[in-house]
N, C-alpha and C positions, 0 to 999 in steps of 0.2 A: 803707180805705173810710171816708169821713167819715160821721158820724152826728150827729143832733140829737135833743134831747128836746123834744117839743112836745105841746100839748094835742091829744088825739084828736078827730076829728070824726065825724059820722054816716057819712061815706064810708069810715071805717076799720073799721066794725062787722064785716064779713066777715073781714078780715085779723086783727082781734083774736080772733075766734072760732077761726080756724085756729091762731094762736099759742097760745091757751089749750089747744087740743087736744094740743099738744106739751108745754107746760110744766106744766099742772095735774097730770098723772099722776106727774110727778117729785116732787111734794110729798106724795104719798100714801104711807102705810105700805106696805111690800113685800107684805103679805098682802091688800091691798085687791083686791076682785074687779074684773075688767075690766068686768063688767056694771054694777056700782055706779059706777065712774068714768065710763062712757059715759052713764049716766042723769044723773049730776051735770052733765056737760058739756052735755047736751041741755037740762036744766032751768035752769041758771044761767049757762052760758058759750057760748050759741049766738049767732049773728049777730043774731037777733031780740032776745035779752036785752041784748046790747051796744047795740043801737039804743035800747032803753028806758033803759039806764044813761046813754047820751050825751045823752038828752033831759031827764034829771032835773037840775034846777038845784042839787040838793044833792050831786051826784056829779061828780067831776073825774077824767078818765082821762088820764094822761100816757103817751106812747109814745116809745120809742126808734125813730127812723126812720133807716135806713141806705139812702140812695138809693132810697126808696120801699118798702123792705121793713121791716116791723115786727119788731124784734129783742127787744123787751121792753115791758112796760107795768106801770103801777101804777094803782090806783083808790082814791081818797079819798071817803069818805062823811061829809059834814059835817052829821050830825044825831045826837041822843042815841041810844044803843044801847037796844034793847028786850030785851036779854038780861040778866036780873037778876044772873047770876054775874059778867058783865063789869061791869055798873054798880057792883056792890059792891066790885069790885077796883080800879077806877080812882081815881086820886088827883088828877088834873088836870081842870080844867073851864074852857072847853069842850074836849072831847077828840075829835078826829076819828079815824074808823076807817080804818086803812090796810087795806082789804078784800082787796086783791090786789097782789102785787108779784112779777113773774116776768120772767126773762130767758131767752131761747132758750139751750139747752145749748151750742150752738156758740160762745156769747159768755161762758160762765162763765169766771172767772179772768182776764178782760181789763179789769176795772174798770168794765164797763158797769153792773153792779148798784149799785155805789157811787155812780156818777154819777146813776142813776135815783133812788136813795134820797135823795141830796142835793137834787135838783130837787123831789122829792115833799115832803120836809120843809119846804123853802123855800116851796112852794105852800101847805101847811097853815098855816105861820106867817103868810104874807101874807093869808090869809083870816080871820085872827083866832083861830085855835086856840091854846090854851095847851099842848096836848100832842097826841100821836098814839098810838093803841093798835092792836094787831093780835093775831090769834090764829094760833098756829103749832102744828102737830102735835107732840106731845111726843116722838115718835120721829124727828123730822126734825133731827138734830144739826147738819147743815151749815147749814140755814136759821137755827137758833137761834144758832149761832156768828156768822153774818153780822149778825143783828139785834143781838146783844150788842155786836159791833164797831161797829155803827151807833148805839150809845147807848141801846138799849132794855134794860129790865130786867123780869124776871118779877115780876108783881104778883098773879097768880091763875091759875085754871084755868076752863075751860068745856068743854062738850060740843059736838061737831060731828057731825051725821048725814051719813054717806056711804052712800047707799042703805040697806041693812038694817043696816049696822054703825054703832055709836056710837063715834066717835073722841074722844080726849082731847087737848085743846089747852092750851098755856100761853097766858095773856093777858100780853102784854108792852106796856110803856108807856114813853114818853120825852117830855120837855119839848121844845118847839120855840122 
């Protein structure tokens, strides 16, 4: 099946939310409560939130489109971070936030994530960023390995609230 990586549009909001409902839980620590995950999905990864993201001129969402089905997405936020832990860890400026990068589990191990990452980094570079940063749960060894393989390095830590739990993330950064 052929696939393309393209900029998402407002018409994709519902499909992005459906994809997020499948992919976000995979990035959570195993002891995360289903209620906390569901609340996070409602609060930040709903179709309504994706509609807002897609209308924001500082946000770019790229999607892997396989014959009309979305199989992965990334979200770049091109504005300074408001998180003081992140700001003090970053070494590159301007540094764009790779806020989300997910691929449907049926496409893991097929090169889709590497293609999406390359397109995402190219987009950040073409928009004038010197670097890209991301936060990844410190327990998500698979994602950390992927990000390191993609050229990211750990530069700090930050907290991430998932419902009632406070998770610990690594801050990773790379030049583009």
